[in-house]
N, C-alpha and C positions, 0 to 999 in steps of 0.2 A: 503494500500500500504505500502510495506516494503523498508525502505530507506536504501541505501548502502554509505558507507563513500567515499568520493571522493578520498582518498588514495587508499584505496582498489580497487575502480574501476580503478584507474590509474594502478595499478600494473597488475590486470587483463588485461587490454587493451594491456599492455607491453608485457606481457606473449603470448597474443593471437598473436600480431605482430611479435614477435621472432619466434613463431612457424610456421607462414605462410613464414617467410625468410627461415627457415630451410628446410620446405617443398621445397619452390621454388629451394633452392641451390642443394636439394638432386637430382632433376630431371636432373641437368647437369652430364655429364660424367666427373669424377674425376680421378686423379692419388694418390694411397696411397700404400706404400711400394713396389714401382714397379708395381703395377697393376692397371688396370682401375677398377672403380666402378660406378655404376649408381643406383640410389635409394637405396644406402646401400649395394647393391650385387655386386659381381664380374661381369665385363663386357667383354664379348669376342664376336667377330664377324667374319662372313664371308662377305666380301664387294665386291662391283663391281666399277670399274671405268666407270663413266656416266658423263664424263665431259660435254657432250652437253646438259644435262637436263635443265639447266637454260637459254639455248639459244633459245630453241624450245616453251617455255611456253609464248610467247607473242601472239600466235595465236591460234585460237579455235582448229584447227587439232592438233597443238602441244600440247594443254593442254589435249587433249582426249588421245594422245600418251602417255603423262606422266601418266595419271591415269591408263591407261591399262598396262603399263610398270611397274608401281610400285606395282600394285595388283600382277602381275606376279612374280615380285622379291620377295615381301612378301611371297607369296605361296610357293616359292621354297627356302625359308631358308636364303635368303640374307638381312641383317638389317643394312648395312652401305654403303654409296655411296659417291665417291670422285667427286667432281664437280668443274666446272671452274666458277669463279665469273664473269670474265668480259673479254672483248677483248680490245686490244689497236690498233688503226690505221686500215686501210683498203686497199684492193687492193692486189697485188703480193707481196710476201716476199720470199726471198731465191728462186726466180723461181717459185713458187707455190700460189694459191690463198689460204688466211688465212680464218680461220672460221669467221662467222659473225652472227648477227650484231655487231658492235662496240660500246661500251659503252663509250670509249674516242676516237673517229673518228680523232681529232686534239689535240695536246697538250693543256690541261687545259678546254678543251669543253666536257662536260660530258652529255650524253643523259640519264638522270636518269630513263626517261620512261621505258627504255629497261632492267632494272632491274626488272620489273614486272614479267619477266619469271623466274626469280630466286625467286622472292617473291612465285609466284604460286607452284614452286617446293617444296620450304622448307615448305609452308603450306599444301601440300598434303603429304609430308614426315612425318610431325607432326602428322597427322590422323593415319598414320600406324605405329607409333612408330620406325620410321627409323632415323638414325642419319647421318648428312652430314660432311664431311671434305671439306672445302672449300678453293680451290687454289686462291691466291690473284693475281698472275700473273705467268709469264713463263719464263724459262731460254730459251727455244726453239721457234722457229719463227712461230710456227702455229697458234698462238693467238695473235701475234704482240710482247709482253713481251718485254725482255731487249734490243733486237735489235732496236725496235720501238723507246724506249726512247733515244737510242743512236741516231737514225736519227732525231728526233725532236730536238736535241741539237748540230747537226752539226758534229757528230763524225762518221758518216756513212751516205754517199750520197745516194741520191734516186736511182742513176743508180746501186750502189752496192746493196742496198737494194732489189731491184727488180730482180737482176740476182741470178742465182745459184752460190753459194759460195762453194770452196773447204773446207775441213774440217780444215784445219790447219788455214786458212782465219777466218772461223767461231770461232775457238778457240781465235784467236787475237782480234778480235772485241768484243765479248761477254765479255771477260776478262776485257775489259775496263769500262763497266758498274759499277763496284764496286768503282772506283776511279772518276767516273762522278757524281759531286755533284748534279747538276740540275736534272740529270736523277733520281738519288735517291730521291730527293726532289718531283719530279712529280709522281714517283710510290708511294710514302708515302701519298701523296694528295688523290691518287686513293683508297688506303687501308682506310684513315681516312672515306672518304665518303661512303665506303661499310660497314664498321664496324658500323658506327653509324646509318646507314639506318632504317627506320620505314618499315616495311613489309605492302604494300599496301591492302594485303590480310587479314591477321591476325590482324593488329594493332600493333603488337609488334616490339619492337627494335630488330635489329638483334643480339646486344649483350646481350640481355635477352632472347634469343629464344633457348629452349632446344633441337629443332630440329637439331641444329648445335653442332656436337661434339667438332670440332677444327677448328682453322686458319691455314692455310698453307701458309708461307711465299712466296713460289713459287713452280712451277713443276721443279723438278730436278735443283735446284742452283747448279752450279759448279764454282770454281774458274776459271777454263779453261786453265790456266796457272800458274806455279809455282809463278811467280813474283806478281800475283794477290791476293795470299792467305792471306795476312794481311788485305787488304782491304775487302775481302771476309769475313773474320772473324768478322771485324768491323760492315759490313752491317748486318749480321745475329744478331749480338748483339743489335744494335742499333734498328732494326726492330722489334725484339721480345720485347724489352722494350716498343716501341712504342704501339704495339698492346695490351701488358698487361695493359698498362695506359688507353687504350680506352676501354678494355673490362677484367674485373677481372673474369668472369663467365667461359669463354671457354678455351680450351686447346690449346696450341701452338706447331706447329712442323715446321720442315725445308722444307720438301718434297724432301729430299737427297736421291739419289741412293744407298748411302754407301760409302765405301772407293774407289771404282773404280770410282765413281764422285767426288771424294775429294781430288784427287793427293795422298793422303796417310791415313792410319787409324789414325794417329796423328790428322791430320786436321778435320777429321770426329769427332774424339773423342772430339776435342776442342770446336767445335760448338755445340755439344750436351751436352756438359759439362755445357753450359750456364744454369743459373738459370730459366729463363723463358721458356726455350724449355722443355716441359713436356714428350715428349716421342720420340722414334728413329723411323725413317723410312729406309726402303732399297726397292730397286728395283731390279729384276732379268730378264736379258734380254740374254738369251743363243744365239738368233741369231744375235743380234746387237753387241755383244761382241765376236763373231767369235768362240763360243764353238763349233759350227758345221757349215757346209756350206750348201746351199739349197739342194744339190743333196746327202748329207750324214746324214739327219736328224735322218733317222732309224737306221742307221749303228753306229751313234755316241751317241746315245741315253744314253745309260749306263754312258760314260763318262760326258754327260751333268748333269745326276742327281747327279753324284758324286761331280761335280764342285758346284753345287747348294747347295748341303749339306755343303760343305766347306765353302761357302760364308755366309750361314744362321749362321753357328756355329760361325764364327768369331764375327758376330754382336751380336749374343746371349751372348757371353761371355762380350762383352763390356757393353751390356744393364744391364747385372746381376750386373756388377762393378759399374755401375751408379745409380743402383736402379731405373730404368726407363723402362716402357714398350717398346716393339719393334713390329712394324707393317709391314709386308710384304706387301707393298703397291702397287706394280705393278710385275706382273709376267704374262708371255704370251708365247704362242708357236703357230706357224702356223699350219694349217690344215695338215692332211696326204699327203705326196708328194709334200708339199710345194704349193698346189693347193689353188686358190681362188674361186673355186666353191663350193657353199653350198651343192652340192650333194656328195661331198667328205667326207671321214671319219674323225674322230677326235680321233682315238685310242691313238696316242701318246701325243696329248694334254691332253687327260682324264688321262693318267698314269702320267703326270707331274703334273696336278692339284692334283690328289691324294696324291702324294709325298708331295705337299706344304700343303695341308690340313691336312696329318697326323702329321706334326710338330706342326701346331696350336692346334690340339686336344691333342697332347702329352704334351705340354707345359701346356695347360689348366689343364690336370689331375694332373701335377706335380708341378704346380704353377711356371712355367718357364716364361721367358720375353716375348715370342711371345703371342701376345694377339689379333691379327687380321691378316686376309688373304684377300687382295682385288685383285682380277684377273683384267687383264687387256684383252679386255675390253667388256662392255655390249652393243650390236647393237639392242638388242630388235626385235621389228617388222620391224624395217628399212631393207632395202634391197639394194645391190649394183644395181647400173643402168644397168651395163652390157655393156655401150658403151664403156668406158675406165676403166683402171684399177685405174686410179687416179680420186680423186674427182672432180666433175664439179659442177659449180653453179646450183642449183635447185635440185641436188641428195638427198637424205635421209642423215642425219647426222648418222654415225656408230661409232663404238668405234675407228676405224683408223683414225687419223688426215689426212689433205688434202695432206701432202706430203708423205704419205704412201700408197700403195696399198690398196685399199678398199676390206675388207674382210680377211686381212693378219692375223689379230689376234683377230678379232671381234667373239664374242659369240653370236650367234642369238637364239631367242626364240625356233627355231625348233630344235636345238642340243640337242635332249633329251638324249643321253647317258651322255653328261656333266651335264645337270640338274639333272638327277638322282644322279649322284656322288655328286653334291653340297648338294642335300636335303640329301643324306645319312650322310655327314660329318656335316651337321647343326644340324641333330638329334642327332649324337653322342656328338657335342659340347655342346648342351643343357642338354643331360642326364649327362654328365660329372659335369656340374655345380650344376644341381638338387641333384646328388648323395652326392655331398659335403653339402647338405642341404641349398643351395642358388641358387635360380632362377635367371637368367639373364634376365634383362628386356629389 
């Protein structure tokens, strides 16, 4: 038997351990020189908003739906999903039912067993080499979000919470979240519990799971009023620092819509200049931003494309100056004729998607800042109930949240022309990376 010196053995074990750490780190998505990398290779993605995925995984039918839908997405070239972590509160909010079930039904009361759905989703995504962007809360009402924290702290009465609010009232109330210290503390307590959770399926800590690409502070956080800008900036800074202290492995982003949701480009730039914010996001909503009216989608379509191009370009320029990637994180368009029927066509939507995906492929080819395009939203095998335009308890979850007409912006598994387009651009994206001698994982 040949003896090995203890010093040499210790050195060998140290090198082996170091190599294991390097390999583990390499599996996470990183940012280097303004680009995403994974496993040492550039990482670009076509993604889908699949916010309900973690909510349906707590039942056996829901698990089967997840398996079927993830297989479908993988086969069609989608490799990134944007999902909601948890719901705050329950019952009517802003005159509509919110999504359910609630992880935090009452302030400080957490139903940890309900995160088993998110556990299952992340485990299944990991099997398929998909990555998740996890939204930690919501500026908007459909999952509770900031309005619920305000209600819990006496800044918004139950009667106002349950009734339909005017837009200006909504702005007034949500803007108060950023100066509500107990609201922010309660939000941060939920953030801590989620990020430090251990997945009950895989046994992995969330903060050590490569299936997660990034943590998102909230869905579309906005100052809402100019007077809230400084408090908003402080909230983004403090929250990003908290997340980094809990998790050094994953990326962090805001979830912002861009300058349209930030009061100004200066405010948007300021929050994305923060050290802990790894990449920029923008959302593009031609309908919500009145770039067309319901009856003029076709006649104003060329104008919509021009405005989309200008909006993306302004944020591309900022991303380049900050040396951070840019993700086109939400974009959508109704079906032809503004119809909610699945039998209606998607000609204009397909043309719009093609335009956005072409920006992604072009920036991949030229090493531009756009590194991901995530359409809104995936409805998979779900179908509108047909009884009402709005969601009712017991209906399938689709891509459209409860306060919107079901089927408005949802891409279903049967929308074959849209999926053919997505497959085409997924193939082009992969080919562009491979042509450079670097395979995207």
